[in-house]
C-alpha positions in Angstrom: 18.2 65.7 126.4 21.0 67.2 123.8 18.2 69.9 123.5 18.1 70.2 127.5 21.6 70.9 127.6 22.0 73.5 124.9 19.6 75.5 127.4 21.9 74.7 129.8 24.9 75.9 127.9 23.4 78.9 126.6 22.3 79.9 130.3 25.1 79.1 131.9 27.8 81.0 129.4 25.5 83.9 129.3 25.5 83.6 133.7 29.4 84.0 132.9 29.8 86.6 130.6 27.7 88.8 132.9 30.2 88.2 135.9 32.8 88.3 134.2 32.4 91.9 132.5 30.8 93.4 135.3 27.0 93.1 135.0 26.6 91.8 138.9 30.3 94.6 140.1 27.6 96.7 141.6 25.2 94.7 142.5 27.6 93.0 144.6 29.3 95.0 146.5 31.6 91.9 147.2 32.9 91.4 144.1 34.8 94.5 144.6 35.8 93.1 148.0 37.2 89.4 146.5 37.3 89.7 142.8 39.3 86.2 142.9 36.2 84.9 144.3 34.1 86.9 141.1 37.0 85.7 138.4 36.0 82.0 140.0 32.8 82.3 139.7 32.3 83.7 136.1 35.3 80.9 134.4 33.3 78.0 136.6 30.7 78.9 134.7 32.3 79.2 131.2 33.2 75.9 132.2 30.1 74.6 132.9 29.0 75.8 129.6 31.5 73.9 127.9 30.8 70.7 129.4 26.8 71.4 128.9 28.2 71.8 125.3 29.8 68.7 124.7 26.5 67.4 125.7 24.5 68.2 123.9 26.7 67.4 121.4 26.7 63.8 122.3 30.0 62.8 125.0 28.7 61.2 126.9 31.7 59.0 128.5 32.3 58.0 132.3 35.6 60.4 132.4 33.7 62.8 131.3 30.8 62.3 133.6 33.5 62.6 136.6 34.7 66.2 135.1 31.5 67.2 134.8 31.2 66.6 138.4 34.0 68.0 139.5 33.4 71.6 137.5 29.2 72.2 139.0 31.6 70.8 142.7 33.7 74.3 142.3 31.0 76.0 140.4 28.8 75.4 143.3 31.2 76.2 145.5 32.3 79.6 144.4 28.1 80.3 144.5 28.2 79.0 148.2 31.3 81.2 149.4 30.3 84.5 147.6 27.4 84.1 149.8 28.6 84.0 153.0 31.2 86.3 152.0 28.0 88.7 151.8 26.2 87.1 154.2 29.3 88.0 157.3 29.8 91.5 155.9 26.9 92.3 156.0 25.7 90.6 159.5 25.8 93.8 161.2 24.4 96.3 158.7 21.1 94.3 159.4 21.0 94.2 163.6 
């Protein structure tokens, strides 16, 4: 199971880095208008990668599990907020 957490760490760290260096900035125009949300996405991806790293190292305490759940909820909330902002801004363009 630690191997899977190691893979998750690599993917999440790469995602956080890609977001923070602006790789997706030209693709998602919303990033220019919602910079705080863009930064929150990047740093929460880093936080998720950190929790995956600690799980890969064998940390399975209950307090850590709660922290991991909270961090994952934060990341997914930021992702859904980002998608909603994008959809609202581009709703009229589709008609």
